[in-house]
GUNUNU-812815 format. One record per atom (N, C-alpha, C): residue in one letter; x, y, z; atom name. Coordinates in steps of 0.001 Angstrom, whole numbers, plus 524288, in hexadecimal, padded with zeros to 5 digits. Example, Ala and Ser with C-alpha at 12.3 -4.5 7.8 and 13.67 -1.06 7.14 Angstrom:
BEGIN
<atom code="A" u="83386" v="7E9C6" w="81E78" site="N"/>
<atom code="A" u="8300C" v="7EE6C" w="81E78" site="CA"/>
<atom code="A" u="83390" v="7F31C" w="81E78" site="C"/>
<atom code="S" u="83232" v="7F736" w="81BA8" site="N"/>
<atom code="S" u="83566" v="7FBDC" w="81BE4" site="CA"/>
<atom code="S" u="83264" v="8001E" w="81EBE" site="C"/>
***
This chain:
BEGIN
<atom code="X" u="54C40" v="796DC" w="7A009" site="N"/>
<atom code="X" u="54A0F" v="79ACE" w="79CA4" site="CA"/>
<atom code="X" u="54517" v="79CEE" w="79F28" site="C"/>
<atom code="X" u="54454" v="7A216" w="79F77" site="N"/>
<atom code="X" u="53FA5" v="7A446" w="7A1D9" site="CA"/>
<atom code="X" u="53AE1" v="7A343" w="79E6F" site="C"/>
<atom code="X" u="53657" v="7A332" w="7A0F3" site="N"/>
<atom code="X" u="5318A" v="7A259" w="79E00" site="CA"/>
<atom code="X" u="5305A" v="7A721" w="79AB0" site="C"/>
<atom code="X" u="52DB0" v="7A67C" w="79623" site="N"/>
<atom code="X" u="52C8D" v="7AADF" w="792AD" site="CA"/>
<atom code="X" u="52947" v="7AF1D" w="79546" site="C"/>
<atom code="X" u="525FF" v="7ADB6" w="79901" site="N"/>
<atom code="X" u="522B4" v="7B19D" w="79B72" site="CA"/>
<atom code="X" u="525BF" v="7B52C" w="79F0B" site="C"/>
<atom code="X" u="52A22" v="7B353" w="7A137" site="N"/>
<atom code="X" u="52D2D" v="7B694" w="7A4BF" site="CA"/>
<atom code="X" u="53168" v="7B9AC" w="7A1E9" site="C"/>
<atom code="X" u="5329C" v="7B853" w="79D21" site="N"/>
<atom code="X" u="536B3" v="7BAFB" w="79A35" site="CA"/>
<atom code="X" u="534A4" v="7BCA9" w="794E0" site="C"/>
<atom code="X" u="5332A" v="7C1AD" w="79441" site="N"/>
<atom code="X" u="53121" v="7C37C" w="78F3C" site="CA"/>
<atom code="X" u="534F9" v="7C2BE" w="78ACA" site="C"/>
<atom code="X" u="53A04" v="7C329" w="78BEA" site="N"/>
<atom code="X" u="53DE3" v="7C274" w="787C8" site="CA"/>
<atom code="X" u="53DB0" v="7BCF2" w="78596" site="C"/>
<atom code="X" u="53D01" v="7B91A" w="788FC" site="N"/>
<atom code="X" u="53CB2" v="7B3B3" w="78731" site="CA"/>
<atom code="X" u="537B4" v="7B2CB" w="78411" site="C"/>
<atom code="X" u="5338B" v="7B584" w="78594" site="N"/>
<atom code="X" u="52E8C" v="7B4E7" w="782E4" site="CA"/>
<atom code="X" u="52EE5" v="7B699" w="77D3A" site="C"/>
<atom code="X" u="531AF" v="7BAE8" w="77C40" site="N"/>
<atom code="X" u="531F0" v="7BD09" w="77700" site="CA"/>
<atom code="X" u="53706" v="7BBDB" w="7742C" site="C"/>
<atom code="X" u="53A81" v="7B8DE" w="77697" site="N"/>
<atom code="X" u="53F8D" v="7B7C4" w="77431" site="CA"/>
<atom code="X" u="53F00" v="7B4BF" w="76F1A" site="C"/>
<atom code="X" u="53B4F" v="7B133" w="76ED5" site="N"/>
<atom code="X" u="53AA2" v="7AE07" w="76A23" site="CA"/>
<atom code="X" u="538EC" v="7B154" w="76580" site="C"/>
<atom code="X" u="53609" v="7B589" w="76672" site="N"/>
<atom code="X" u="5341C" v="7B8C4" w="7622B" site="CA"/>
<atom code="X" u="5381F" v="7BCC4" w="7606C" site="C"/>
<atom code="X" u="53C47" v="7BD7A" w="76367" site="N"/>
<atom code="X" u="54040" v="7C13D" w="761F3" site="CA"/>
<atom code="X" u="53EC1" v="7C6D7" w="76339" site="C"/>
<atom code="X" u="53A8F" v="7C7AC" w="76612" site="N"/>
<atom code="X" u="538E6" v="7CCF3" w="7675A" site="CA"/>
<atom code="X" u="53A4B" v="7CE44" w="76CFA" site="C"/>
<atom code="X" u="53ED4" v="7CCB4" w="76E99" site="N"/>
<atom code="X" u="54091" v="7CD83" w="773EE" site="CA"/>
<atom code="X" u="54634" v="7CF6B" w="773C6" site="C"/>
<atom code="X" u="5478D" v="7D2F1" w="77754" site="N"/>
<atom code="X" u="54CFD" v="7D47E" w="777BA" site="CA"/>
<atom code="X" u="54E63" v="7D511" w="77D75" site="C"/>
<atom code="X" u="55325" v="7D3B5" w="77EB9" site="N"/>
<atom code="X" u="55503" v="7D44D" w="7840D" site="CA"/>
<atom code="X" u="55A5E" v="7D6C2" w="783EB" site="C"/>
<atom code="X" u="55BBF" v="7D971" w="7881A" site="N"/>
<atom code="X" u="5610C" v="7DB69" w="788A0" site="CA"/>
<atom code="X" u="5648B" v="7D6D5" w="78A1D" site="C"/>
<atom code="X" u="56988" v="7D783" w="78945" site="N"/>
<atom code="X" u="56D26" v="7D342" w="78A71" site="CA"/>
<atom code="X" u="56D48" v="7D1F4" w="7903A" site="C"/>
<atom code="X" u="56C3C" v="7D5C2" w="79392" site="N"/>
<atom code="X" u="56C44" v="7D4A3" w="7992B" site="CA"/>
<atom code="X" u="566E3" v="7D30E" w="79B32" site="C"/>
<atom code="X" u="56317" v="7D266" w="797B2" site="N"/>
<atom code="X" u="55DC5" v="7D0AD" w="798F7" site="CA"/>
<atom code="X" u="55AEF" v="7D446" w="79CD5" site="C"/>
<atom code="X" u="55C42" v="7D94C" w="79CDD" site="N"/>
<atom code="X" u="55991" v="7DCE3" w="7A066" site="CA"/>
<atom code="X" u="5549C" v="7DF1D" w="79DF9" site="C"/>
<atom code="X" u="55451" v="7DF6F" w="798DE" site="N"/>
<atom code="X" u="54FAD" v="7E198" w="79653" site="CA"/>
<atom code="X" u="54DC0" v="7DDD2" w="79228" site="C"/>
<atom code="X" u="548C2" v="7DCE2" w="7922F" site="N"/>
<atom code="X" u="54657" v="7D96C" w="78E5A" site="CA"/>
<atom code="X" u="5420C" v="7DC76" w="78BA2" site="C"/>
<atom code="X" u="5421E" v="7DC81" w="78686" site="N"/>
<atom code="X" u="53DEC" v="7DEF6" w="7838F" site="CA"/>
<atom code="X" u="53B90" v="7DAE0" w="77FFD" site="C"/>
<atom code="X" u="53685" v="7DB11" w="77F6A" site="N"/>
<atom code="X" u="533D1" v="7D788" w="77BEC" site="CA"/>
<atom code="X" u="52EFE" v="7DA3D" w="779D6" site="C"/>
<atom code="X" u="52D1C" v="7D852" w="7757C" site="N"/>
<atom code="X" u="52872" v="7DA84" w="7731A" site="CA"/>
<atom code="X" u="523AF" v="7D790" w="77529" site="C"/>
<atom code="X" u="51FBA" v="7DA6F" w="776E5" site="N"/>
<atom code="X" u="51B01" v="7D7BA" w="778A2" site="CA"/>
<atom code="X" u="51837" v="7D544" w="773F6" site="C"/>
<atom code="X" u="514CB" v="7D18F" w="774EF" site="N"/>
<atom code="X" u="511EE" v="7CF20" w="770A5" site="CA"/>
<atom code="X" u="50EB7" v="7D334" w="76DA3" site="C"/>
<atom code="X" u="50E19" v="7D24D" w="768B7" site="N"/>
<atom code="X" u="50B12" v="7D5D8" w="7655E" site="CA"/>
<atom code="X" u="50545" v="7D531" w="7668D" site="C"/>
<atom code="X" u="50280" v="7D992" w="766D2" site="N"/>
<atom code="X" u="4FCE0" v="7D993" w="767A6" site="CA"/>
<atom code="X" u="4FA45" v="7D8D5" w="7624F" site="C"/>
<atom code="X" u="4F83D" v="7D428" w="7612C" site="N"/>
<atom code="X" u="4F629" v="7D32D" w="75BF2" site="CA"/>
<atom code="X" u="4F159" v="7D674" w="75AB8" site="C"/>
<atom code="X" u="4F0A6" v="7D77F" w="755C0" site="N"/>
<atom code="X" u="4EC0C" v="7DA4F" w="753E9" site="CA"/>
<atom code="X" u="4E853" v="7D657" w="7518F" site="C"/>
<atom code="X" u="4E37B" v="7D686" w="75357" site="N"/>
<atom code="X" u="4DF7B" v="7D2D2" w="751AA" site="CA"/>
<atom code="X" u="4DBCD" v="7D55E" w="74DCD" site="C"/>
<atom code="X" u="4DA2B" v="7D261" w="749F7" site="N"/>
<atom code="X" u="4D64C" v="7D439" w="74636" site="CA"/>
<atom code="X" u="4D0DD" v="7D2FD" w="7484A" site="C"/>
<atom code="X" u="4CCD8" v="7D50A" w="745C1" site="N"/>
<atom code="X" u="4C77A" v="7D49D" w="7479B" site="CA"/>
<atom code="X" u="4C5BB" v="7CEFF" w="748B1" site="C"/>
<atom code="X" u="4C6A2" v="7CB36" w="74538" site="N"/>
<atom code="X" u="4C4DD" v="7C5DD" w="7466C" site="CA"/>
<atom code="X" u="4C73E" v="7C3AA" w="74B72" site="C"/>
<atom code="X" u="4CC33" v="7C4ED" w="74C73" site="N"/>
<atom code="X" u="4CEBB" v="7C30A" w="75133" site="CA"/>
<atom code="X" u="4CC6E" v="7C5AC" w="7560D" site="C"/>
<atom code="X" u="4CB4B" v="7CAB9" w="755A1" site="N"/>
<atom code="X" u="4C8F3" v="7CD92" w="759FF" site="CA"/>
<atom code="X" u="4C383" v="7CB73" w="75B26" site="C"/>
<atom code="X" u="4C07F" v="7CA77" w="75726" site="N"/>
<atom code="X" u="4BB32" v="7C85A" w="757E1" site="CA"/>
<atom code="X" u="4BB66" v="7C309" w="75A8A" site="C"/>
<atom code="X" u="4BF57" v="7BFEF" w="75942" site="N"/>
<atom code="X" u="4BFE9" v="7BAC9" w="75BA8" site="CA"/>
<atom code="X" u="4C138" v="7BB3A" w="76176" site="C"/>
<atom code="X" u="4C45E" v="7BF12" w="762DA" site="N"/>
<atom code="X" u="4C5E8" v="7BFD1" w="76851" site="CA"/>
<atom code="X" u="4C171" v="7C21D" w="76B85" site="C"/>
<atom code="X" u="4BEFA" v="7C62C" w="7697B" site="N"/>
<atom code="X" u="4BAF8" v="7C901" w="76C72" site="CA"/>
<atom code="X" u="4B5BB" v="7C62C" w="76C54" site="C"/>
<atom code="X" u="4B4DA" v="7C323" w="7684F" site="N"/>
<atom code="X" u="4B01A" v="7BFF5" w="767BF" site="CA"/>
<atom code="X" u="4AB24" v="7C33D" w="76750" site="C"/>
<atom code="X" u="4AB79" v="7C76B" w="76429" site="N"/>
<atom code="X" u="4A6D7" v="7CA6A" w="762BC" site="CA"/>
<atom code="X" u="4A6B9" v="7CAB1" w="75CCA" site="C"/>
<atom code="X" u="4A260" v="7CC4E" w="75AA9" site="N"/>
<atom code="X" u="4A1DE" v="7CCCB" w="75506" site="CA"/>
<atom code="X" u="4A4B0" v="7D198" w="752EB" site="C"/>
<atom code="X" u="4A58C" v="7D199" w="74DC9" site="N"/>
<atom code="X" u="4A84E" v="7D5DE" w="74B30" site="CA"/>
<atom code="X" u="4A587" v="7DB09" w="74C01" site="C"/>
<atom code="X" u="4A071" v="7DB26" w="74B18" site="N"/>
<atom code="X" u="49D70" v="7DFF5" w="74BA2" site="CA"/>
<atom code="X" u="49D96" v="7E1F7" w="7513A" site="C"/>
<atom code="X" u="49D1F" v="7DE73" w="754FC" site="N"/>
<atom code="X" u="49D4A" v="7DFF3" w="75A7E" site="CA"/>
<atom code="X" u="4A295" v="7E247" w="75BD8" site="C"/>
<atom code="X" u="4A6C7" v="7DFC5" w="75A15" site="N"/>
<atom code="X" u="4ABFB" v="7E1AE" w="75B49" site="CA"/>
<atom code="X" u="4ACD5" v="7E71A" w="758ED" site="C"/>
<atom code="X" u="4AB60" v="7E7DB" w="7540D" site="N"/>
<atom code="X" u="4AC24" v="7ECED" w="75187" site="CA"/>
<atom code="X" u="4A8C9" v="7F125" w="7540D" site="C"/>
<atom code="X" u="4A42C" v="7EFBC" w="755F7" site="N"/>
<atom code="X" u="4A0DE" v="7F375" w="758D2" site="CA"/>
<atom code="X" u="4A372" v="7F4E8" w="75DFD" site="C"/>
<atom code="X" u="4A5D4" v="7F11E" w="76095" site="N"/>
<atom code="X" u="4A893" v="7F228" w="76579" site="CA"/>
<atom code="X" u="4AD34" v="7F5DC" w="76494" site="C"/>
<atom code="X" u="4AFEB" v="7F539" w="76030" site="N"/>
<atom code="X" u="4B43C" v="7F8C0" w="75EDC" site="CA"/>
<atom code="X" u="4B214" v="7FE3E" w="75E0B" site="C"/>
<atom code="X" u="4ADCC" v="7FEA8" w="75B28" site="N"/>
<atom code="X" u="4AB69" v="803C4" w="75A11" site="CA"/>
<atom code="X" u="4A98E" v="80660" w="75F16" site="C"/>
<atom code="X" u="4A770" v="8034E" w="762BE" site="N"/>
<atom code="X" u="4A586" v="80568" w="767B7" site="CA"/>
<atom code="X" u="4A9EE" v="80697" w="76B8B" site="C"/>
<atom code="X" u="4AEAC" v="804AB" w="76A6F" site="N"/>
<atom code="X" u="4B318" v="8059C" w="76DDB" site="CA"/>
<atom code="X" u="4B39E" v="801B2" w="77249" site="C"/>
<atom code="X" u="4B0A2" v="7FD79" w="77226" site="N"/>
<atom code="X" u="4B101" v="7F982" w="77648" site="CA"/>
<atom code="X" u="4B4F9" v="7F546" w="774F9" site="C"/>
<atom code="X" u="4B702" v="7F54B" w="7703E" site="N"/>
<atom code="X" u="4BAFE" v="7F18E" w="76E8F" site="CA"/>
<atom code="X" u="4BF63" v="7F4A3" w="76C0C" site="C"/>
<atom code="X" u="4C44E" v="7F306" w="76CB1" site="N"/>
<atom code="X" u="4C8B1" v="7F5FE" w="76A76" site="CA"/>
<atom code="X" u="4C84A" v="7F683" w="7648C" site="C"/>
<atom code="X" u="4C9AF" v="7FB0F" w="762A1" site="N"/>
<atom code="X" u="4C9B1" v="7FBF6" w="75CF9" site="CA"/>
<atom code="X" u="4CE4A" v="7F915" w="75A82" site="C"/>
<atom code="X" u="4CDA8" v="7F757" w="755AF" site="N"/>
<atom code="X" u="4D1F5" v="7F495" w="75314" site="CA"/>
<atom code="X" u="4D639" v="7F85A" w="75158" site="C"/>
<atom code="X" u="4DAD5" v="7F633" w="75081" site="N"/>
<atom code="X" u="4DF2B" v="7F924" w="74E3A" site="CA"/>
<atom code="X" u="4DE82" v="7F926" w="74851" site="C"/>
<atom code="X" u="4DFFE" v="7FD54" w="745C6" site="N"/>
<atom code="X" u="4DFF3" v="7FD83" w="74010" site="CA"/>
<atom code="X" u="4E544" v="7FBB2" w="73E1C" site="C"/>
<atom code="X" u="4E564" v="7F6FD" w="73C02" site="N"/>
<atom code="X" u="4EA4E" v="7F4CD" w="73A1B" site="CA"/>
<atom code="X" u="4EB8B" v="7F6C3" w="734A0" site="C"/>
<atom code="X" u="4E797" v="7F70E" w="73156" site="N"/>
<atom code="X" u="4E7FD" v="7F968" w="72C26" site="CA"/>
<atom code="X" u="4E2E3" v="7FC50" w="72B3E" site="C"/>
<atom code="X" u="4E216" v="7FE2B" w="72680" site="N"/>
<atom code="X" u="4DD46" v="80105" w="72550" site="CA"/>
<atom code="X" u="4D86E" v="7FD8F" w="725EF" site="C"/>
<atom code="X" u="4D90F" v="7F873" w="72529" site="N"/>
<atom code="X" u="4D487" v="7F4F5" w="72564" site="CA"/>
<atom code="X" u="4D4DD" v="7F0C2" w="72993" site="C"/>
<atom code="X" u="4D938" v="7F059" w="72C39" site="N"/>
<atom code="X" u="4D9F2" v="7EC18" w="72FFF" site="CA"/>
<atom code="X" u="4DA21" v="7EE3E" w="73584" site="C"/>
<atom code="X" u="4D6F3" v="7EBEC" w="738E9" site="N"/>
<atom code="X" u="4D6B9" v="7ED68" w="73E65" site="CA"/>
<atom code="X" u="4D815" v="7E8A7" w="741BE" site="C"/>
<atom code="X" u="4D9FE" v="7E9A9" w="7466A" site="N"/>
<atom code="X" u="4DB3A" v="7E56B" w="749FE" site="CA"/>
<atom code="X" u="4DB6F" v="7E762" w="74F95" site="C"/>
<atom code="X" u="4DB04" v="7E3D2" w="7533D" site="N"/>
<atom code="X" u="4DB1C" v="7E50D" w="758CC" site="CA"/>
<atom code="X" u="4DFD8" v="7E27D" w="75B4B" site="C"/>
<atom code="X" u="4E24F" v="7E528" w="75EF9" site="N"/>
<atom code="X" u="4E683" v="7E2C6" w="7620B" site="CA"/>
<atom code="X" u="4E413" v="7DED1" w="765C7" site="C"/>
<atom code="X" u="4E6A9" v="7DA6F" w="76660" site="N"/>
<atom code="X" u="4E4CD" v="7D669" w="769EE" site="CA"/>
<atom code="X" u="4E44D" v="7D892" w="76F75" site="C"/>
<atom code="X" u="4E7F4" v="7DBE3" w="7710A" site="N"/>
<atom code="X" u="4E7C4" v="7DE1A" w="7764E" site="CA"/>
<atom code="X" u="4E2EB" v="7E17A" w="7771A" site="C"/>
<atom code="X" u="4E11F" v="7E43A" w="77310" site="N"/>
<atom code="X" u="4DC63" v="7E770" w="77382" site="CA"/>
<atom code="X" u="4D798" v="7E3FA" w="77451" site="C"/>
<atom code="X" u="4D772" v="7DF8D" w="771A1" site="N"/>
<atom code="X" u="4D311" v="7DBE2" w="77235" site="CA"/>
<atom code="X" u="4D331" v="7D985" w="777AE" site="C"/>
<atom code="X" u="4D7D2" v="7D80F" w="7797D" site="N"/>
<atom code="X" u="4D851" v="7D5D4" w="77EBC" site="CA"/>
<atom code="X" u="4D6BD" v="7D9C6" w="782EA" site="C"/>
<atom code="X" u="4D845" v="7DEAD" w="78247" site="N"/>
<atom code="X" u="4D6CF" v="7E2C2" w="78601" site="CA"/>
<atom code="X" u="4D0E0" v="7E383" w="78618" site="C"/>
<atom code="X" u="4CE6E" v="7E34B" w="7818C" site="N"/>
<atom code="X" u="4C8BF" v="7E3C7" w="78137" site="CA"/>
<atom code="X" u="4C625" v="7DF5B" w="78431" site="C"/>
<atom code="X" u="4C7E9" v="7DA96" w="7833D" site="N"/>
<atom code="X" u="4C597" v="7D616" w="785E4" site="CA"/>
<atom code="X" u="4C690" v="7D649" w="78BC3" site="C"/>
<atom code="X" u="4CB30" v="7D807" w="78D5D" site="N"/>
<atom code="X" u="4CC55" v="7D894" w="792EF" site="CA"/>
<atom code="X" u="4C8CE" v="7DC9E" w="7957A" site="C"/>
<atom code="X" u="4C789" v="7E0CB" w="7929E" site="N"/>
<atom code="X" u="4C42D" v="7E4DB" w="794CB" site="CA"/>
<atom code="X" u="4BE9A" v="7E2DA" w="7958B" site="C"/>
<atom code="X" u="4BCFB" v="7DF11" w="79269" site="N"/>
<atom code="X" u="4B7BF" v="7DCDD" w="79304" site="CA"/>
<atom code="X" u="4B756" v="7D99D" w="797F2" site="C"/>
<atom code="X" u="4BB9A" v="7D72F" w="7998A" site="N"/>
<atom code="X" u="4BB8F" v="7D3E7" w="79E35" site="CA"/>
<atom code="X" u="4BA9B" v="7D719" w="7A31F" site="C"/>
<atom code="X" u="4BC0E" v="7DC19" w="7A304" site="N"/>
<atom code="X" u="4BB61" v="7DF6B" w="7A78E" site="CA"/>
<atom code="X" u="4B5DC" v="7E179" w="7A835" site="C"/>
<atom code="X" u="4B297" v="7E0C8" w="7A44E" site="N"/>
<atom code="X" u="4AD3C" v="7E2E2" w="7A482" site="CA"/>
<atom code="X" u="4A983" v="7DF2C" w="7A712" site="C"/>
***
């Protein structure tokens, strides 16, 4: 049996989100979902205070949150990771 890292179909077969043709020439799978984080989770990752983070959003130095509902905001994990990666280059 091939290792899960070399065969995407095997990686996602258990979740049922994988399909293959009968001749195994084409494999399609769904990539992992990019979770949306709420403010407390973002503060824990970035390790700054609430006021500082919201000021950074206002200044444009931190990604703006997504509007999930009229009162609920959240950030994609990938946006937070990209922000942190950009700091490493400075």
